[in-house]
N, C-alpha and C positions, 0 to 999 in steps of 0.2 A: 453410476453415478453423473450425477447434473454436472458440466463444466461451467462455468464463467466466461461467456464470449460476446463479443461486440465495443464499442465506442460511445458513449455519453458523454454530450455535453453538458455539462454542470456547473453553477453557480456557487461561489464559496462568498458564504455572508458574514457579515461585520465580524463575527464573533470568530469563525473561522472553523465554521461549520458546514458541510454537504450534506446533502440530503441524497442518498443511494437512490439507484431507482427499483421501484417498485417490483421488477422482474426477480431481483435478487432475492429481495427480505425472503419473501419466506422462505425458499434456501438455507440465508443463513441464521432463520429460526432453529432450522430442522438440525444443521450438520454441528453448530456452533454455539447456541444461545443467543445468536448476537454478540458475539463478544471476539474482536478483531484487535490483531497484533499492525500496529504502522512501524515501518522502519526505513531507511534508507536504501534505493540502491548505489550499488557501491563505483557503477559503471555511466550510469547518468544522471541527471539532476531530475527525478523521480523518487515517487513513493511506490513502496509495491506493503500492500494491505492482504494479510493472511488470515482468514478462519482459523482459531485460535487451536484446533487439533490441528492443522495442517503445519502452523508456525512449530506445536510444539515439535512435530516430526522432525522440521528441520533446523531447529536448534539443538537437537541432541544431537544430528551427525553433524553439526558445526563444531557443537562441543568435544566431539571426541574425534576433531581432527588433531594433529599432535602442536601442540602451543608454541612449538622450540623454533619453527618455522615461522619463517618471518612475514610471510606472504597469508598463512592462516591469521596469525597474532592482527593482521589488518584490517582482516573479513569476522574475526570472533569480534575483535574493539568497534566497527564501525556498526555490523551488522546487528549483533547483540545487544551494544551499547544505546543503540539508539530506538532498540524495538521498543513501542507503548503500547501499552492496552487502553483498549477503547473498546465503549458498546456501543450498541445502534440503541437508539432511544425509538419510541413508539410511534414518533414520527418519521422514522428514516433518516434521522439524522448523527453525526458523525462529527467530532470532536480534533479539528488537527491542532498538535500543539503546534505554538510559535517556533520555535527548533526545526521545526517538521517542513512546514511551511517556508524557513526559510532558507532550508536547503533545495525545494526543490522548485526557488524561488516562483510559489505558488502565488496571481494573479487572481481577483475578481471570477474570473472566465475558467475554467480548468475540465480534464480531459479523463474521465475513466474509460480503464481499457483491460475487459478483460483476458486474464489469460491461462484458463484452463482451474487451475486450483490459488489462482489468486490475481491479486487485481492491480493495475501500474495506476498512479495516476502522474500527471501530467499538467503543467499549466498552457495553457490554449496555445501562447505562441511557444514556448518550445517545442512544445510537440510538432506544429507545424514546418515547422525550421528542420529538425527532424527527420519529419516524415519527407519533405522534399530534397535530403539528403541521402536516403534511403531509396526512396524511386530513382 
């Protein structure tokens, strides 16, 4: 299975759309018919983007956790609660909802990072700050 790797600098258009890099599009058509799930990262101000099939596996695991545990409930509420279905259009664009854009503090310049089976989407300035901290 091909993994999603690499860093791509992208622009968010006035309607809140990004254009996925061409190198990922064919693979996304193959594995999930361009159906994606976008949710929030509970630890960082970024978005997580999953192919639908990958998300369904994760969602099952999250739902199977004991809901009486407060940490588990927090994760269930945040990850599943913010999960938004999107479809990549024929031009490779996908629309990010206002609540998701607001959570990740996305400006016009964003960074898409391949993370194996998923992507992370960051505001370019925040990504640069985190990189400096981590390095």
